[in-house]
C-alpha positions in Angstrom: 91.5 116.3 104.2 90.6 115.6 107.9 87.0 114.6 106.7 88.6 111.6 105.1 90.4 110.3 108.2 87.5 107.7 109.1 87.4 106.3 105.5 91.4 106.1 105.5 91.6 104.3 108.8 88.7 102.0 108.1 90.1 101.2 104.6 93.6 100.7 106.1 92.2 98.1 108.5 90.3 96.3 105.8 93.7 96.1 103.7 95.7 94.9 106.7 93.4 92.0 107.8 91.9 90.7 104.4 93.5 88.9 101.5 97.3 88.5 102.2 97.3 90.0 105.6 100.1 92.7 106.5 100.9 95.8 107.7 99.6 99.2 106.3 101.5 102.5 107.0 99.6 105.8 107.1 101.1 109.4 107.2 98.9 111.7 109.0 100.4 115.3 108.8 100.4 117.1 111.9 97.8 119.7 110.7 95.4 116.4 110.3 95.9 115.4 113.8 95.0 118.8 115.3 91.8 119.1 113.1 88.5 119.0 114.6 86.3 116.8 113.0 82.6 115.6 113.7 82.6 111.5 113.4 78.8 111.5 112.7 79.1 113.6 109.3 82.1 112.1 108.0 82.3 109.2 105.2 83.0 105.7 106.3 84.7 103.0 104.2 82.6 99.9 103.2 84.6 96.8 102.2 83.8 95.7 98.6 81.3 92.6 98.2 83.8 89.4 97.7 83.6 87.6 94.4 81.7 84.6 94.8 84.3 81.7 94.4 83.3 78.0 94.0 85.4 76.2 96.4 83.6 73.0 95.8 84.6 73.0 92.2 88.1 74.2 92.7 88.6 71.5 95.4 87.4 68.8 93.0 89.6 69.9 90.2 92.7 69.9 92.4 92.2 66.5 93.7 91.2 65.1 90.2 94.6 66.5 89.1 96.4 64.9 91.7 94.8 61.5 91.0 95.9 61.6 87.4 99.6 62.0 88.4 102.1 59.3 89.6 104.7 61.6 91.2 102.7 64.6 92.8 104.6 66.7 95.4 102.7 69.4 97.6 104.6 72.8 98.3 103.2 74.0 101.7 103.8 78.0 101.9 103.2 80.2 104.8 100.0 81.3 103.6 98.6 78.2 105.3 99.6 79.4 108.7 98.4 82.8 108.0 95.1 81.3 107.3 95.1 79.4 110.5 95.1 76.1 108.9 98.0 74.2 110.0 96.1 71.4 111.8 93.7 71.2 109.0 96.4 70.9 106.1 98.4 68.2 108.3 95.1 66.2 108.3 94.8 66.8 104.4 98.3 65.7 103.9 97.9 62.6 105.7 94.6 61.7 104.0 96.3 62.5 100.3 99.6 60.7 101.2 101.3 63.2 99.1 104.8 63.9 99.9 105.3 67.4 101.3 107.9 70.1 101.0 107.7 73.6 102.5 109.1 77.0 101.9 111.4 78.1 104.8 108.7 80.3 106.7 106.6 77.1 106.7 109.1 74.5 107.7 107.3 73.8 111.0 103.8 73.0 109.3 104.6 69.2 109.8 106.6 67.7 112.5 110.5 67.1 111.4 109.9 63.5 112.1 106.6 63.3 110.0 106.9 60.6 107.1 105.5 62.9 104.6 107.8 65.8 105.5 110.7 66.1 103.0 112.1 69.3 104.3 112.1 73.0 102.8 113.1 74.0 99.5 115.0 76.5 97.8 118.8 78.1 97.8 119.3 77.3 101.4 116.9 74.4 101.6 117.6 70.6 102.0 119.1 69.0 99.1 116.5 66.0 99.0 113.6 68.4 99.2 114.8 70.1 95.7 115.6 66.8 94.3 112.0 65.6 95.0 110.7 68.6 93.2 113.1 68.0 90.1 111.5 64.4 89.9 107.9 65.4 90.2 105.3 65.3 87.6 102.9 67.6 89.4 103.3 70.1 91.9 100.9 71.7 94.0 102.1 74.9 95.7 99.6 76.1 98.5 100.2 79.6 99.8 103.8 80.0 98.4 105.1 82.9 96.4 107.6 80.7 94.6 110.2 83.4 94.5 113.7 83.4 93.2 114.9 82.1 96.6 112.6 79.1 96.3 112.8 78.2 92.6 115.8 80.2 91.3 116.2 82.9 88.7 115.4 80.7 85.5 111.8 79.9 86.3 111.2 77.9 83.2 114.0 75.5 84.2 112.3 74.7 87.8 110.9 71.3 87.7 110.7 71.1 83.8 108.6 67.7 83.9 106.1 68.9 86.3 102.5 70.4 85.7 102.4 73.2 88.4 99.1 74.1 90.1 99.3 77.2 92.3 96.6 78.1 95.0 97.3 81.7 96.5 95.0 84.6 97.8 97.4 87.1 96.1 96.4 87.8 92.6 100.0 89.4 92.0 101.7 86.5 93.1 99.9 84.1 90.8 100.6 86.7 87.8 104.2 85.9 88.4 104.1 82.3 86.4 106.7 79.5 86.7 105.7 77.8 83.5 103.3 79.0 80.8 100.7 76.3 81.6 100.5 76.8 85.2 96.8 76.3 86.4 96.3 78.9 89.0 93.4 79.4 91.6 93.1 82.6 93.6 91.4 81.6 96.6 91.2 81.6 100.3 92.9 78.8 101.9 90.6 78.3 104.9 87.3 77.2 103.0 89.5 75.6 100.2 91.4 73.3 102.6 88.0 72.6 104.5 86.3 71.6 101.0 89.3 69.2 100.1 89.1 67.5 103.4 85.2 66.8 102.7 85.8 65.5 99.2 89.3 63.8 99.6 89.9 60.0 100.2 93.4 58.4 100.5 95.0 58.5 97.3 97.5 55.6 96.6 100.1 56.2 94.0 101.4 52.7 93.2 104.4 53.8 91.0 105.4 56.6 93.5 107.9 56.0 96.3 106.1 57.3 99.3 108.4 56.3 101.9 109.4 58.2 105.0 112.3 60.3 104.4 115.2 58.7 105.8 116.7 60.0 109.1 120.2 60.1 107.8 118.8 62.3 104.8 117.6 64.9 107.3 120.9 65.4 108.9 122.9 66.5 105.7 
């Protein structure tokens, strides 16, 4: 119906730029393209009101969980780049002093020579990055889908000793659990990382080897 064109175009734009951003395809039949419409009389799309999310509480919970574990690791995903929080994430990582591994699309979030950068994970990833996950007692996944290429087909065998905390804006990604006891937060990374920076203090994990990744390991 040509009278729906304004509604559909505005809705498509909203879907493309909100949540997990990406392309939206609309098929406009030739008769719709040729139709005469009155823009002032057809319906517009109005974005639904965003659910109120308590980012202060979420940040506090995540930082508290990190402080209670001895061998935490952060998986940095491409969602951090999509949120435009590359620099803020680096600042947060340096404040927390937690080892960082990444998904392949997010491998450049930290400089290759950064002491907290342990490479990218998965079937094509760095051996030492995957090894680090296998030894972790806590994994914080930020903006990463944790798909088959990252954690393998047998999801329950991935990092069996670790509590997994996942942060993603896509509810469908979070619905695909890794372990039965995953802690999931559906949240926008921009305000969440900002809130974590406000609350965080440099965390020291005395029993955890937070040493620079040896250069020779990064060349294997």
